[in-house]
N, C-alpha and C positions, 0 to 999 in steps of 0.2 A: 116492158117497163123501163123507167129511167131511175137509176139508183146512184147514191153517194156511198162510197166506202172510205172510211177513215183508217189511218195507222197502216197504210199500204206498204211500208217499209219495215213493219213488224211481222212476226210469224203468222199470226191469225189473219190480220189484214191482207197480207200478200196471197195467202191461200184462198181467201174469199174473193179477192179481186180476180184471180186466175180463173175461178169457177164462174164468175159473172162474165168474164170475157168469152168463155166457151159456150155459155148457155144462149140458145137463140131467143129465149123469152126476154132477155135483157137487151134493150135497144141501145142505151148509152150508160156509161159510168163516169162520174166525177170522182176521181181520187183526191182526198184531202189529207195531206201529210207534210211533215216537216221537211222531208227530202224527196227528191225524185224517185219514183218507183222503179225506173230502169225499164218500164214496159213501153212497147209501141204497139198500138192497135187502133183501127178506125173508130171503135166504140169509145176509146179512152181520151178524156181531158184530165188535166191536173191542176190543182190549186195548192200551191206551197204556202204554208203559214209557219212562222217561226213560233207563234203563240196562238193556239186555237181560241183564246178569249177575243182575239181581233177578227173573228169570223164575220161580225156585223159590218165590217168595212167592205165586204165583198157581196153584198146583197144581191147585186144585179146577176151573179152568177148562180144563185141558189134557187130560183124559181123553176117549176116544172118537174119536180121529182116525185116519184111514188114511194120510195123507201130510202131509208139510211141504214146502212149496216155499220154500227159504231164499234170498230175493233181497236181503237186507239187506247193506250194506257201504259202504265209502267209496273214493274214488279215492286213489291213492298219491302223487298230485301234492302236493308241498310238506308232506308227512307224515313224521314220523320213523319208522324201522323199528319201534321200540318201541310206538308208537301204532298203526301199521298192523297189527303182530302181534296186539296185544291185541284190536283190533275184528274182524279177519279170522279169527284162529286161536282165541284164548282164548275170545272171546265165542260164536262159533259152536260150538266143541265143548261148552262148558258148557251152552249152549241145547239142543243136540242130546241131551245126556246126560239132561237133565231131562225132555224129551219121552219119551225112550225108557223111562224109568222107568215112565211111566203108559200108554205105547202100545207094547208090546213087538212088535206086529205091524205097526208103522208103516213106510212107505217114506220115504226122505229124499232130496230133490233139492237140491244145492248149486249155486248159480249162481257158477261160477268165471269163467275167461276164456281166450281164445285165447292160445296160447304159454305156458300155465302150465307150470311146471317140476316134473315129477313126481319128479325125482331129489332135489330140495330143495338142490341144490348149485351152481346156476348163479349168474351174476353179478348178474341182475336181481332186485331185492328183492321186489317184489310177486309176481313169478312163483314165487319159492322159497316164500313165505309161503302163497300159493294152493295150491301142490303139496303142502305139509306138511298143509294143512287137508284137502284131498282124501284124502290117504293115511290121516289120522287117522279121517276119517268111514268109510272103507272098512273099517277094523278094528273098528268098533262093530257091535253085533249087530242092526242094523235088518233087517227082512224084506227089504228091498231098498234099494239106494243107487245114485244116479246123479250124475255131475258134468257139468254143462251148460257148454260153453265157447264161448259165442257171440263173434263178432267184431263187425263193423258191425251195428247194430240200428236198425230202423225203428219209430218209436213208433205205436201205434194212434191212429186219428183221434180217439177219445174221450179220450185222455190229456190231463191238465192239469198234472201235476207234472213239468214240464221245466225244467231249469236250464242256464245256461251255453249252449254250443254245441248242446246238445240241443234247445233251442227252435227250432232252425233245420234239424235233421237231416232232417225229413220233406221239406223243400224240396231239400236237398242229397243225399238218398239215391239218386236216380236216377243222378247223376254219380259219387258216391263208389263205388257198387256196381260201376261199371265197372273199378275198380282194386282194390277190397276185397270179399272174400267176406262176404255179409250174409244176414240174415234179418229177419223181421218180429217184433215182440213178440207178435202173434197166433200165429205159428208156434211161438214158444217156449212160450206157454201151452198150446196144443193138444198139443205134443209131451210136455210134462210130464204132462198128463192121460192121454195115450195110454201113456206109459210106465208109469204106475201101473195102468192097467186091462188092458194086454196085454203089458207088458214090452218089452225091447229087448235084443238079444245083446251090446251094449257097454255098459259101466258108465260110460265117459267119452265123451261125445258132443261132437264138433266141430260147426262150422256145418252141414256137409253132412249129418251124422246128424240134427241137429235138424230140418232141412228135410224129410228122408226121413220121420222119425217123425211129423211134423205131418201128412203126407199119408196115413198109414196109415189105412185105413177101420176103425171099430170097430163 
């Protein structure tokens, strides 16, 4: 398969990219990010965008893909609802619409988060916006669509794009996993690839689903 991975200089996107580069079922990867991934691989091409809303200016590079693993995003900490909505909802839906125009048989996987609010009516801002984004993607005419809702995540050993507390999460993961349900970035990447190649009965995957799908033999 040929896949697009967004946000490859973030923790989730970098982990998913590494797994795609390792997996023989993935023929090529287009990384779409604001900064270079720092990776060199025969499978990998990169498209650098300061603003993902400009994706429509690069249509000639977007055709021929089987899946998009949308891992881009920001934390809601110290961010206004207007800005968070623009990046999480407006940008994602616009990006997805442009891809769909040139890849009508594409599958789309959106990295959401644990405790996302599918009703769009809860008190937690980020959960409402993530839920709105999940719902809007589900109404688009992708061949297939999945929402991944990981909780605690352990980075791959090869990852370098770790900021803030994520720099220490590999050390803290064994302790934190005693209290929080977690999975590894390698499991997330494997689960995404398995979802595209073999499917999964649920369209919204919590951590337990991600771990199970990652184990499925293909």
